[in-house]
DOMI-823822 format. One line per 5 residues: for each residue z, x, y of N, C-alpha, C. Coordinates in steps of 0.02 Angstrom, whole numbers. Atoms other than C-alpha are relative to their C-alpha. Example, Ala and Ser with C-alpha at 12.3 -4.5 7.8 and 13.67 -1.06 7.14 Angstrom:
BEGIN
0,45,-59,390,615,-225,0,45,60  -3,-42,-59,357,684,-53,37,-39,55
//
This chain:
BEGIN
-40,-27,-54,-797,1101,-310,64,-41,6  -63,33,-13,-615,1062,-278,13,3,75  -15,5,-71,-563,1005,-105,76,-1,8  -72,0,-14,-392,1025,-25,14,-46,59  -19,47,-51,-314,884,74,70,17,23
-65,-16,-29,-173,933,190,26,-63,34  -29,62,-24,-64,782,219,69,-8,-29  -67,13,26,116,728,201,-2,-54,-53  -3,48,56,163,630,46,10,-71,27  -8,70,-18,143,442,62,-34,-21,65
34,16,-63,35,449,219,-56,-50,-15  48,53,16,-64,286,218,-72,19,19  67,-20,-20,-211,370,305,-35,40,-55  29,-38,56,-237,477,149,-20,-46,-58  13,44,57,-242,328,30,-74,-14,-9
71,17,6,-422,280,70,-41,60,-24  34,-62,21,-477,461,44,11,10,-75  -16,-12,70,-388,475,-123,-29,-53,-45  31,53,40,-452,307,-185,-75,13,-6  72,-16,2,-631,354,-138,-13,59,-46
8,-58,44,-608,521,-226,6,-21,-73  -10,23,69,-544,436,-383,-61,-39,-24  57,41,20,-687,311,-386,-64,41,-7  60,-42,2,-816,448,-356,7,62,-44  -9,-58,45,-743,575,-478,5,66,37
-6,-60,-41,-704,700,-340,71,27,-8  -64,-32,9,-564,824,-371,28,23,68  -33,-19,-63,-445,839,-223,70,23,-16  -67,-29,7,-293,952,-225,40,-21,62  -43,20,-55,-149,887,-119,66,40,-6
-61,-40,4,-21,1027,-100,55,-30,43  -56,22,-40,151,997,-30,-12,16,74  10,-9,-72,144,975,159,61,-29,36  -61,21,-35,299,967,269,-14,-8,75  11,10,-72,274,886,440,55,35,40
-48,-36,-41,359,983,578,4,73,-17  1,-70,21,335,1145,482,-72,22,-12  68,-21,19,164,1158,401,-52,-16,54  47,17,-53,78,1074,548,9,42,63  -13,-44,-57,148,1205,666,-32,69,-7
30,-66,10,55,1353,592,-65,6,39  63,-13,-35,-89,1433,685,-60,-21,-43  54,19,46,-198,1406,531,-13,-75,3  9,73,-1,-167,1219,530,-27,-22,68  21,20,-67,-187,1201,718,-73,18,13
71,-17,-8,-356,1289,707,-46,-49,-35  40,48,39,-414,1155,585,7,-72,25  -13,67,-25,-342,1002,672,15,4,74  -8,-9,-72,-368,1000,861,61,-35,30  -59,37,-25,-229,871,888,62,14,-41
-57,-18,41,-116,946,755,23,-55,-47  -17,56,43,-122,791,646,-33,6,-68  28,6,67,-154,756,463,-36,-66,-4  19,-48,52,-253,730,358,-55,48,24  53,-49,-9,-365,883,354,-26,17,-69
32,-16,64,-489,915,213,-34,67,6  32,-66,3,-539,1093,170,-55,-3,-52  57,-1,44,-712,1111,94,-31,70,3  34,-64,-1,-824,1258,54,-41,9,64  40,-3,-62,-926,1214,210,43,3,63
-45,1,-58,-773,1205,324,51,-55,-7  -52,51,2,-639,1082,370,-23,-63,37  10,64,-32,-643,899,418,68,-28,19  -61,35,-19,-510,806,515,-18,-72,18  6,72,-11,-484,619,549,-15,-35,-66
2,31,66,-456,508,400,-64,-40,-14  62,38,12,-609,396,423,-58,46,-15  54,-48,13,-727,545,432,7,30,-70  -11,-29,67,-648,621,277,-16,-51,-54  14,52,50,-656,455,184,-75,-12,-7
72,9,4,-840,435,229,-33,58,-38  26,-59,35,-875,612,169,10,-6,-75  -16,7,72,-787,584,2,-35,-61,-29  33,61,23,-858,408,-11,-74,9,-13  71,-12,9,-1034,477,1,-17,50,-54
12,-53,49,-1013,606,-137,-32,-26,-64  34,30,58,-1076,486,-271,-39,-60,27  38,54,-33,-1212,384,-183,-11,-61,-43  12,58,44,-1236,273,-336,56,-51,6  -56,46,-7,-1064,197,-304,-1,-40,65
9,35,-64,-1114,144,-127,66,-14,37  -62,11,-36,-937,163,-60,-10,-1,76  16,0,-71,-1013,197,111,-48,-56,19  48,54,-11,-1129,47,92,-67,16,-31  67,-8,30,-1298,19,12,-51,-9,56
50,3,-53,-1426,61,146,31,7,69  -20,-16,-68,-1419,94,330,41,-56,33  -36,55,-31,-1363,-80,386,70,-7,-30  -66,5,31,-1221,-89,259,45,59,20  -39,-58,-22,-1166,87,308,30,-14,69
-25,17,-66,-1151,25,487,55,-53,-5  -52,51,10,-1052,-127,427,65,32,-25  -59,-34,24,-933,-14,331,35,36,58  -28,-34,-58,-909,92,487,33,-50,48  -28,53,-44,-881,-68,588,70,-20,-23
-65,22,26,-738,-123,474,51,56,0  -46,-56,-3,-663,51,466,26,10,71  -21,-5,-70,-661,60,656,44,-59,20  -42,59,-12,-593,-118,666,70,12,-27  -65,-13,32,-455,-67,547,42,49,41
-37,-50,-39,-407,85,650,33,-30,61  -27,28,-62,-385,-14,809,41,-63,-11  -30,66,4,-340,-189,754,52,-8,-55  -49,5,54,-239,-157,596,49,59,2  -44,-59,0,-173,22,599,48,0,59
-44,-5,-59,-108,15,776,59,-49,-3  -59,44,3,-1,-143,762,43,13,-62  -40,-14,59,51,-97,585,47,59,12  -42,-58,-15,116,71,647,55,-19,50  -51,22,-48,205,-9,796,55,-38,-36
-47,39,38,288,-127,673,40,43,-48  -32,-36,54,327,-3,534,35,65,21  -29,-65,-18,367,161,624,76,-3,14  -73,3,-7,542,104,678,36,-5,-67  -29,7,67,577,56,497,6,68,-34
0,-67,30,534,234,444,39,51,42  -38,-46,-43,636,310,587,-44,46,42  45,-42,-39,482,382,674,6,-14,75  -7,20,-69,510,285,835,60,-46,6  -56,46,-8,654,186,910,-22,-72,-9
15,72,7,663,1,872,-10,-32,68  13,37,-61,592,-114,1004,-21,-70,-22  10,68,26,606,-298,963,-63,-33,29  59,31,-31,473,-355,1088,-64,32,-26  60,-34,25,347,-223,1031,-13,-19,-73
8,19,70,378,-267,848,-27,-71,-5  24,69,2,353,-453,881,-74,-3,20  70,-1,-21,190,-419,974,-44,32,-54  39,-33,52,131,-301,837,-12,-47,-59  8,48,54,162,-434,704,-51,-54,18
47,51,-23,66,-562,807,-71,29,1  66,-32,-3,-79,-440,836,-27,13,-70  22,-12,69,-85,-393,652,-21,-65,-33  18,65,28,-87,-575,602,-68,-23,25  65,19,-29,-234,-607,720,-56,41,-33
51,-43,32,-329,-458,645,-12,-22,-72  8,21,69,-296,-519,469,-37,-67,-6  38,62,0,-365,-690,514,-75,15,7  70,-20,-6,-526,-603,565,-26,24,-68  19,-25,66,-531,-513,397,-7,-58,-48
3,58,44,-493,-674,305,-62,-41,13  60,37,-17,-633,-762,397,-63,35,-25  58,-39,23,-755,-622,354,-6,-3,-76  0,3,73,-707,-637,170,-13,-70,-27  7,69,23,-727,-825,164,-65,-8,-41
57,12,44,-840,-867,17,-28,63,-33  24,-60,32,-859,-688,-41,59,45,-21  -52,-43,27,-763,-551,-131,11,64,38  -2,-65,-34,-800,-400,-21,-22,-7,72  18,4,-70,-816,-367,164,-74,17,12
69,-22,-9,-985,-282,146,-36,-1,-68  40,-1,61,-1117,-315,14,34,-37,-58  -24,35,60,-1080,-367,-164,46,42,-43  -46,-43,37,-961,-227,-216,49,32,49  -50,-33,-41,-809,-135,-154,-30,59,37
20,-57,-41,-841,-14,-11,61,28,35  -55,-27,-40,-736,93,103,28,-50,50  -27,52,-44,-720,-60,214,61,-33,-33  -55,32,37,-612,-145,82,57,49,-12  -50,-52,17,-523,15,31,41,18,62
-34,-20,-61,-480,60,211,51,-53,21  -46,54,-21,-404,-109,252,58,-7,-48  -54,5,48,-304,-118,92,49,59,8  -42,-59,-9,-240,60,119,45,-7,61  -39,9,-61,-183,15,294,54,-53,-6
-48,54,9,-87,-135,229,54,15,-53  -49,-17,52,15,-44,96,71,-9,26  -69,2,-25,171,-27,204,19,-66,34  -21,64,-29,169,-185,310,0,-56,-52
//
């Protein structure tokens, strides 16, 4: 089966999905998507309640929210354990993905969005975002002390998600 990912080019939230797909041998089509145009269609709005990307179309229906899509794709080849090996590791992967969303994505976006012209520059907000991101990365660094991966003994979506979120900052 081929899946279709609706997302604008270069969107960091799609990186974890595409990396998981590559590692699991999952074919994902990523057609051209123009924000401000393609996300305004009734079809797209029916698939994404908040009108945001990414959205994955599957034979069973659509999925929205990048972490949910990444977990879906990450679980398509269970032998690779991208979602974690066993119930406890799966929870740990989810823990780091949720941590990333709040503690890394948010300050990274506050810092980078003015650079991309998405929001006006705000020196105080940028300084706080850099401080908050640094604090989050110290937590990640501490968790990695003495080991190569955040969860278990191999790469999981925990690692992939955090690396994907750090591409631009």
